[in-house]
PDB file as gemmi writes it, atoms N, CA and C in Angstrom:
CRYST1    1.000    1.000    1.000  90.00  90.00  90.00 P 1                      
ATOM      1  N   MET A   1       5.279 176.352 166.822  1.00  0.00           N  
ATOM      2  CA  MET A   1       6.133 176.121 165.663  1.00  0.00           C  
ATOM      3  C   MET A   1       5.884 174.703 165.148  1.00  0.00           C  
ATOM      4  N   GLU A   2       5.708 174.586 163.864  1.00  0.00           N  
ATOM      5  CA  GLU A   2       5.458 173.282 163.247  1.00  0.00           C  
ATOM      6  C   GLU A   2       6.725 172.422 163.278  1.00  0.00           C  
ATOM      7  N   ARG A   3       6.551 171.116 163.268  1.00  0.00           N  
ATOM      8  CA  ARG A   3       7.685 170.186 163.348  1.00  0.00           C  
ATOM      9  C   ARG A   3       8.711 170.448 162.236  1.00  0.00           C  
ATOM     10  N   LYS A   4       8.242 170.597 160.994  1.00  0.00           N  
ATOM     11  CA  LYS A   4       9.165 170.802 159.867  1.00  0.00           C  
ATOM     12  C   LYS A   4       9.984 172.076 160.056  1.00  0.00           C  
ATOM     13  N   GLU A   5       9.332 173.133 160.512  1.00  0.00           N  
ATOM     14  CA  GLU A   5      10.006 174.405 160.747  1.00  0.00           C  
ATOM     15  C   GLU A   5      11.043 174.262 161.864  1.00  0.00           C  
ATOM     16  N   LEU A   6      10.668 173.541 162.919  1.00  0.00           N  
ATOM     17  CA  LEU A   6      11.589 173.298 164.032  1.00  0.00           C  
ATOM     18  C   LEU A   6      12.788 172.480 163.564  1.00  0.00           C  
ATOM     19  N   GLU A   7      12.532 171.446 162.776  1.00  0.00           N  
ATOM     20  CA  GLU A   7      13.625 170.621 162.249  1.00  0.00           C  
ATOM     21  C   GLU A   7      14.608 171.482 161.456  1.00  0.00           C  
ATOM     22  N   GLN A   8      14.094 172.343 160.598  1.00  0.00           N  
ATOM     23  CA  GLN A   8      14.960 173.187 159.776  1.00  0.00           C  
ATOM     24  C   GLN A   8      15.773 174.148 160.636  1.00  0.00           C  
ATOM     25  N   LYS A   9      15.148 174.721 161.650  1.00  0.00           N  
ATOM     26  CA  LYS A   9      15.824 175.658 162.542  1.00  0.00           C  
ATOM     27  C   LYS A   9      16.955 174.949 163.292  1.00  0.00           C  
ATOM     28  N   VAL A  10      16.672 173.766 163.832  1.00  0.00           N  
ATOM     29  CA  VAL A  10      17.696 173.018 164.568  1.00  0.00           C  
ATOM     30  C   VAL A  10      18.819 172.599 163.619  1.00  0.00           C  
ATOM     31  N   ILE A  11      18.484 172.165 162.412  1.00  0.00           N  
ATOM     32  CA  ILE A  11      19.508 171.795 161.430  1.00  0.00           C  
ATOM     33  C   ILE A  11      20.415 172.993 161.140  1.00  0.00           C  
ATOM     34  N   GLU A  12      19.836 174.170 160.992  1.00  0.00           N  
ATOM     35  CA  GLU A  12      20.635 175.374 160.736  1.00  0.00           C  
ATOM     36  C   GLU A  12      21.566 175.667 161.904  1.00  0.00           C  
ATOM     37  N   MET A  13      21.079 175.476 163.130  1.00  0.00           N  
ATOM     38  CA  MET A  13      21.915 175.720 164.309  1.00  0.00           C  
ATOM     39  C   MET A  13      23.030 174.685 164.426  1.00  0.00           C  
ATOM     40  N   VAL A  14      22.712 173.425 164.120  1.00  0.00           N  
ATOM     41  CA  VAL A  14      23.736 172.370 164.136  1.00  0.00           C  
ATOM     42  C   VAL A  14      24.797 172.685 163.079  1.00  0.00           C  
ATOM     43  N   ALA A  15      24.360 173.085 161.906  1.00  0.00           N  
ATOM     44  CA  ALA A  15      25.293 173.418 160.825  1.00  0.00           C  
ATOM     45  C   ALA A  15      26.246 174.528 161.260  1.00  0.00           C  
ATOM     46  N   ALA A  16      25.714 175.557 161.889  1.00  0.00           N  
ATOM     47  CA  ALA A  16      26.536 176.672 162.351  1.00  0.00           C  
ATOM     48  C   ALA A  16      27.517 176.219 163.438  1.00  0.00           C  
ATOM     49  N   ALA A  17      27.026 175.427 164.384  1.00  0.00           N  
ATOM     50  CA  ALA A  17      27.869 174.980 165.500  1.00  0.00           C  
ATOM     51  C   ALA A  17      28.993 174.051 165.045  1.00  0.00           C  
ATOM     52  N   TYR A  18      28.710 173.235 164.023  1.00  0.00           N  
ATOM     53  CA  TYR A  18      29.682 172.237 163.581  1.00  0.00           C  
ATOM     54  C   TYR A  18      30.408 172.635 162.294  1.00  0.00           C  
ATOM     55  N   GLY A  19      30.172 173.849 161.820  1.00  0.00           N  
ATOM     56  CA  GLY A  19      30.864 174.328 160.636  1.00  0.00           C  
ATOM     57  C   GLY A  19      30.531 173.555 159.370  1.00  0.00           C  
ATOM     58  N   ARG A  20      29.277 173.219 159.224  1.00  0.00           N  
ATOM     59  CA  ARG A  20      28.803 172.474 158.053  1.00  0.00           C  
ATOM     60  C   ARG A  20      27.762 173.285 157.311  1.00  0.00           C  
ATOM     61  N   SER A  21      27.401 172.807 156.131  1.00  0.00           N  
ATOM     62  CA  SER A  21      26.311 173.407 155.374  1.00  0.00           C  
ATOM     63  C   SER A  21      25.009 172.729 155.801  1.00  0.00           C  
ATOM     64  N   ALA A  22      23.979 173.530 156.029  1.00  0.00           N  
ATOM     65  CA  ALA A  22      22.676 172.963 156.417  1.00  0.00           C  
ATOM     66  C   ALA A  22      22.146 172.022 155.343  1.00  0.00           C  
ATOM     67  N   ASP A  23      22.533 172.255 154.099  1.00  0.00           N  
ATOM     68  CA  ASP A  23      22.063 171.424 152.988  1.00  0.00           C  
ATOM     69  C   ASP A  23      22.537 169.968 153.086  1.00  0.00           C  
ATOM     70  N   GLU A  24      23.661 169.738 153.763  1.00  0.00           N  
ATOM     71  CA  GLU A  24      24.192 168.378 153.854  1.00  0.00           C  
ATOM     72  C   GLU A  24      23.712 167.635 155.102  1.00  0.00           C  
ATOM     73  N   LEU A  25      22.873 168.286 155.920  1.00  0.00           N  
ATOM     74  CA  LEU A  25      22.388 167.674 157.153  1.00  0.00           C  
ATOM     75  C   LEU A  25      20.910 167.312 157.055  1.00  0.00           C  
ATOM     76  N   THR A  26      20.532 166.231 157.736  1.00  0.00           N  
ATOM     77  CA  THR A  26      19.136 165.810 157.835  1.00  0.00           C  
ATOM     78  C   THR A  26      18.854 165.426 159.279  1.00  0.00           C  
ATOM     79  N   THR A  27      17.621 165.082 159.563  1.00  0.00           N  
ATOM     80  CA  THR A  27      17.289 164.654 160.922  1.00  0.00           C  
ATOM     81  C   THR A  27      17.943 163.320 161.265  1.00  0.00           C  
ATOM     82  N   SER A  28      18.388 162.569 160.269  1.00  0.00           N  
ATOM     83  CA  SER A  28      19.048 161.288 160.548  1.00  0.00           C  
ATOM     84  C   SER A  28      20.571 161.424 160.622  1.00  0.00           C  
ATOM     85  N   THR A  29      21.087 162.636 160.480  1.00  0.00           N  
ATOM     86  CA  THR A  29      22.530 162.860 160.612  1.00  0.00           C  
ATOM     87  C   THR A  29      22.962 162.528 162.037  1.00  0.00           C  
ATOM     88  N   SER A  30      24.002 161.715 162.149  1.00  0.00           N  
ATOM     89  CA  SER A  30      24.522 161.297 163.451  1.00  0.00           C  
ATOM     90  C   SER A  30      25.576 162.289 163.945  1.00  0.00           C  
ATOM     91  N   PHE A  31      25.442 162.692 165.210  1.00  0.00           N  
ATOM     92  CA  PHE A  31      26.444 163.591 165.785  1.00  0.00           C  
ATOM     93  C   PHE A  31      27.809 162.921 165.848  1.00  0.00           C  
ATOM     94  N   LYS A  32      27.834 161.676 166.269  1.00  0.00           N  
ATOM     95  CA  LYS A  32      29.099 160.980 166.474  1.00  0.00           C  
ATOM     96  C   LYS A  32      29.726 160.518 165.157  1.00  0.00           C  
ATOM     97  N   THR A  33      28.954 159.854 164.319  1.00  0.00           N  
ATOM     98  CA  THR A  33      29.477 159.268 163.089  1.00  0.00           C  
ATOM     99  C   THR A  33      29.676 160.292 161.983  1.00  0.00           C  
ATOM    100  N   ASP A  34      28.663 161.118 161.755  1.00  0.00           N  
ATOM    101  CA  ASP A  34      28.698 162.041 160.620  1.00  0.00           C  
ATOM    102  C   ASP A  34      29.392 163.362 160.934  1.00  0.00           C  
ATOM    103  N   LEU A  35      29.155 163.897 162.118  1.00  0.00           N  
ATOM    104  CA  LEU A  35      29.695 165.221 162.444  1.00  0.00           C  
ATOM    105  C   LEU A  35      31.033 165.166 163.178  1.00  0.00           C  
ATOM    106  N   LYS A  36      31.258 164.080 163.905  1.00  0.00           N  
ATOM    107  CA  LYS A  36      32.531 163.882 164.616  1.00  0.00           C  
ATOM    108  C   LYS A  36      32.972 165.136 165.381  1.00  0.00           C  
ATOM    109  N   GLY A  37      31.998 165.771 166.021  1.00  0.00           N  
ATOM    110  CA  GLY A  37      32.291 167.021 166.709  1.00  0.00           C  
ATOM    111  C   GLY A  37      32.866 166.839 168.095  1.00  0.00           C  
ATOM    112  N   ALA A  38      33.467 167.902 168.577  1.00  0.00           N  
ATOM    113  CA  ALA A  38      33.989 167.932 169.941  1.00  0.00           C  
ATOM    114  C   ALA A  38      32.865 168.379 170.877  1.00  0.00           C  
ATOM    115  N   SER A  39      33.037 168.106 172.146  1.00  0.00           N  
ATOM    116  CA  SER A  39      31.994 168.457 173.117  1.00  0.00           C  
ATOM    117  C   SER A  39      31.769 169.968 173.177  1.00  0.00           C  
ATOM    118  N   ILE A  40      32.806 170.745 172.882  1.00  0.00           N  
ATOM    119  CA  ILE A  40      32.659 172.204 172.916  1.00  0.00           C  
ATOM    120  C   ILE A  40      31.642 172.672 171.865  1.00  0.00           C  
ATOM    121  N   GLN A  41      31.549 171.953 170.771  1.00  0.00           N  
ATOM    122  CA  GLN A  41      30.570 172.310 169.752  1.00  0.00           C  
ATOM    123  C   GLN A  41      29.152 172.049 170.256  1.00  0.00           C  
ATOM    124  N   MET A  42      28.967 170.991 171.012  1.00  0.00           N  
ATOM    125  CA  MET A  42      27.656 170.697 171.591  1.00  0.00           C  
ATOM    126  C   MET A  42      27.292 171.750 172.635  1.00  0.00           C  
ATOM    127  N   VAL A  43      28.278 172.208 173.392  1.00  0.00           N  
ATOM    128  CA  VAL A  43      28.034 173.272 174.377  1.00  0.00           C  
ATOM    129  C   VAL A  43      27.518 174.519 173.665  1.00  0.00           C  
ATOM    130  N   GLY A  44      28.165 174.876 172.560  1.00  0.00           N  
ATOM    131  CA  GLY A  44      27.729 176.032 171.783  1.00  0.00           C  
ATOM    132  C   GLY A  44      26.342 175.848 171.215  1.00  0.00           C  
ATOM    133  N   LEU A  45      26.057 174.637 170.756  1.00  0.00           N  
ATOM    134  CA  LEU A  45      24.747 174.331 170.183  1.00  0.00           C  
ATOM    135  C   LEU A  45      23.653 174.453 171.238  1.00  0.00           C  
ATOM    136  N   VAL A  46      23.893 173.908 172.431  1.00  0.00           N  
ATOM    137  CA  VAL A  46      22.903 173.973 173.515  1.00  0.00           C  
ATOM    138  C   VAL A  46      22.644 175.431 173.887  1.00  0.00           C  
ATOM    139  N   SER A  47      23.695 176.225 173.932  1.00  0.00           N  
ATOM    140  CA  SER A  47      23.553 177.648 174.230  1.00  0.00           C  
ATOM    141  C   SER A  47      22.729 178.351 173.156  1.00  0.00           C  
ATOM    142  N   GLU A  48      22.981 178.023 171.915  1.00  0.00           N  
ATOM    143  CA  GLU A  48      22.248 178.613 170.795  1.00  0.00           C  
ATOM    144  C   GLU A  48      20.766 178.219 170.830  1.00  0.00           C  
ATOM    145  N   LEU A  49      20.488 176.959 171.154  1.00  0.00           N  
ATOM    146  CA  LEU A  49      19.092 176.510 171.278  1.00  0.00           C  
ATOM    147  C   LEU A  49      18.366 177.325 172.344  1.00  0.00           C  
ATOM    148  N   GLU A  50      19.065 177.528 173.453  1.00  0.00           N  
ATOM    149  CA  GLU A  50      18.487 178.284 174.559  1.00  0.00           C  
ATOM    150  C   GLU A  50      18.208 179.729 174.137  1.00  0.00           C  
ATOM    151  N   ASN A  51      19.162 180.350 173.453  1.00  0.00           N  
ATOM    152  CA  ASN A  51      19.010 181.749 173.052  1.00  0.00           C  
ATOM    153  C   ASN A  51      17.978 181.939 171.945  1.00  0.00           C  
ATOM    154  N   GLU A  52      18.025 181.087 170.933  1.00  0.00           N  
ATOM    155  CA  GLU A  52      17.168 181.266 169.760  1.00  0.00           C  
ATOM    156  C   GLU A  52      15.744 180.757 169.957  1.00  0.00           C  
ATOM    157  N   LEU A  53      15.606 179.632 170.645  1.00  0.00           N  
ATOM    158  CA  LEU A  53      14.290 178.999 170.769  1.00  0.00           C  
ATOM    159  C   LEU A  53      13.700 179.110 172.170  1.00  0.00           C  
ATOM    160  N   ASP A  54      14.495 179.669 173.101  1.00  0.00           N  
ATOM    161  CA  ASP A  54      14.044 179.848 174.478  1.00  0.00           C  
ATOM    162  C   ASP A  54      13.622 178.519 175.108  1.00  0.00           C  
ATOM    163  N   VAL A  55      14.462 177.491 174.914  1.00  0.00           N  
ATOM    164  CA  VAL A  55      14.224 176.186 175.536  1.00  0.00           C  
ATOM    165  C   VAL A  55      15.450 175.781 176.345  1.00  0.00           C  
ATOM    166  N   MET A  56      15.201 175.033 177.402  1.00  0.00           N  
ATOM    167  CA  MET A  56      16.284 174.521 178.229  1.00  0.00           C  
ATOM    168  C   MET A  56      16.448 173.024 177.972  1.00  0.00           C  
ATOM    169  N   VAL A  57      17.415 172.688 177.149  1.00  0.00           N  
ATOM    170  CA  VAL A  57      17.781 171.288 176.953  1.00  0.00           C  
ATOM    171  C   VAL A  57      19.160 171.168 177.574  1.00  0.00           C  
ATOM    172  N   SER A  58      19.264 170.384 178.646  1.00  0.00           N  
ATOM    173  CA  SER A  58      20.541 170.308 179.355  1.00  0.00           C  
ATOM    174  C   SER A  58      21.614 169.662 178.480  1.00  0.00           C  
ATOM    175  N   LEU A  59      22.843 169.999 178.763  1.00  0.00           N  
ATOM    176  CA  LEU A  59      23.967 169.460 177.996  1.00  0.00           C  
ATOM    177  C   LEU A  59      24.010 167.930 178.045  1.00  0.00           C  
ATOM    178  N   PRO A  60      23.811 167.293 179.209  1.00  0.00           N  
ATOM    179  CA  PRO A  60      23.813 165.824 179.217  1.00  0.00           C  
ATOM    180  C   PRO A  60      22.722 165.211 178.331  1.00  0.00           C  
ATOM    181  N   ILE A  61      21.547 165.828 178.318  1.00  0.00           N  
ATOM    182  CA  ILE A  61      20.457 165.306 177.484  1.00  0.00           C  
ATOM    183  C   ILE A  61      20.787 165.505 176.012  1.00  0.00           C  
ATOM    184  N   ALA A  62      21.252 166.701 175.654  1.00  0.00           N  
ATOM    185  CA  ALA A  62      21.607 166.975 174.256  1.00  0.00           C  
ATOM    186  C   ALA A  62      22.743 166.076 173.799  1.00  0.00           C  
ATOM    187  N   SER A  63      23.732 165.880 174.658  1.00  0.00           N  
ATOM    188  CA  SER A  63      24.883 165.044 174.307  1.00  0.00           C  
ATOM    189  C   SER A  63      24.509 163.580 174.126  1.00  0.00           C  
ATOM    190  N   ALA A  64      23.434 163.159 174.776  1.00  0.00           N  
ATOM    191  CA  ALA A  64      22.986 161.768 174.665  1.00  0.00           C  
ATOM    192  C   ALA A  64      22.237 161.506 173.355  1.00  0.00           C  
ATOM    193  N   CYS A  65      21.845 162.562 172.655  1.00  0.00           N  
ATOM    194  CA  CYS A  65      21.136 162.401 171.386  1.00  0.00           C  
ATOM    195  C   CYS A  65      22.080 161.847 170.330  1.00  0.00           C  
ATOM    196  N   GLN A  66      21.635 160.798 169.650  1.00  0.00           N  
ATOM    197  CA  GLN A  66      22.459 160.181 168.610  1.00  0.00           C  
ATOM    198  C   GLN A  66      22.371 160.930 167.285  1.00  0.00           C  
ATOM    199  N   THR A  67      21.169 161.475 167.006  1.00  0.00           N  
ATOM    200  CA  THR A  67      20.935 162.128 165.717  1.00  0.00           C  
ATOM    201  C   THR A  67      20.322 163.513 165.927  1.00  0.00           C  
ATOM    202  N   ILE A  68      20.320 164.284 164.864  1.00  0.00           N  
ATOM    203  CA  ILE A  68      19.678 165.592 164.915  1.00  0.00           C  
ATOM    204  C   ILE A  68      18.194 165.428 165.209  1.00  0.00           C  
ATOM    205  N   GLY A  69      17.576 164.396 164.645  1.00  0.00           N  
ATOM    206  CA  GLY A  69      16.160 164.133 164.895  1.00  0.00           C  
ATOM    207  C   GLY A  69      15.852 163.920 166.365  1.00  0.00           C  
ATOM    208  N   GLU A  70      16.720 163.202 167.065  1.00  0.00           N  
ATOM    209  CA  GLU A  70      16.526 162.985 168.505  1.00  0.00           C  
ATOM    210  C   GLU A  70      16.617 164.313 169.253  1.00  0.00           C  
ATOM    211  N   LEU A  71      17.540 165.164 168.830  1.00  0.00           N  
ATOM    212  CA  LEU A  71      17.662 166.479 169.456  1.00  0.00           C  
ATOM    213  C   LEU A  71      16.398 167.305 169.200  1.00  0.00           C  
ATOM    214  N   VAL A  72      15.871 167.239 167.996  1.00  0.00           N  
ATOM    215  CA  VAL A  72      14.622 167.941 167.679  1.00  0.00           C  
ATOM    216  C   VAL A  72      13.501 167.441 168.591  1.00  0.00           C  
ATOM    217  N   ASP A  73      13.457 166.132 168.834  1.00  0.00           N  
ATOM    218  CA  ASP A  73      12.451 165.563 169.742  1.00  0.00           C  
ATOM    219  C   ASP A  73      12.551 166.196 171.124  1.00  0.00           C  
ATOM    220  N   LYS A  74      13.763 166.322 171.637  1.00  0.00           N  
ATOM    221  CA  LYS A  74      13.980 166.897 172.978  1.00  0.00           C  
ATOM    222  C   LYS A  74      13.566 168.364 173.005  1.00  0.00           C  
ATOM    223  N   VAL A  75      13.915 169.101 171.960  1.00  0.00           N  
ATOM    224  CA  VAL A  75      13.526 170.515 171.881  1.00  0.00           C  
ATOM    225  C   VAL A  75      12.003 170.631 171.819  1.00  0.00           C  
ATOM    226  N   GLU A  76      11.388 169.773 171.020  1.00  0.00           N  
ATOM    227  CA  GLU A  76       9.930 169.792 170.875  1.00  0.00           C  
ATOM    228  C   GLU A  76       9.240 169.512 172.215  1.00  0.00           C  
ATOM    229  N   GLU A  77       9.802 168.569 172.986  1.00  0.00           N  
ATOM    230  CA  GLU A  77       9.247 168.264 174.307  1.00  0.00           C  
ATOM    231  C   GLU A  77       9.287 169.505 175.211  1.00  0.00           C  
ATOM    232  N   GLU A  78      10.391 170.251 175.137  1.00  0.00           N  
ATOM    233  CA  GLU A  78      10.552 171.440 175.959  1.00  0.00           C  
ATOM    234  C   GLU A  78       9.622 172.577 175.524  1.00  0.00           C  
ATOM    235  N   LEU A  79       9.319 172.625 174.243  1.00  0.00           N  
ATOM    236  CA  LEU A  79       8.430 173.670 173.733  1.00  0.00           C  
ATOM    237  C   LEU A  79       6.971 173.395 174.057  1.00  0.00           C  
ATOM    238  N   ALA A  80       6.654 172.127 174.292  1.00  0.00           N  
ATOM    239  CA  ALA A  80       5.249 171.731 174.525  1.00  0.00           C  
ATOM    240  C   ALA A  80       4.722 172.246 175.851  1.00  0.00           C  
TER     241      ALA A  80                                                      
END                                                                             
């Protein structure tokens, strides 16, 4: 999967998990500042990543990501 395609897929999953529109999110969107989500939303997102992309990104690693772009980096590492 190409980087741009992966970024779009992860953005769509983040949008669904956090109840946002994918159009308002970018790879520089901050989980803490911009999304202000609860940890339960990250749990759902990690589960969705696992189901949709067949990657194992642990909750502590995903939770440590500051931006969507950092999360995409972690997913990309797992896909490699």
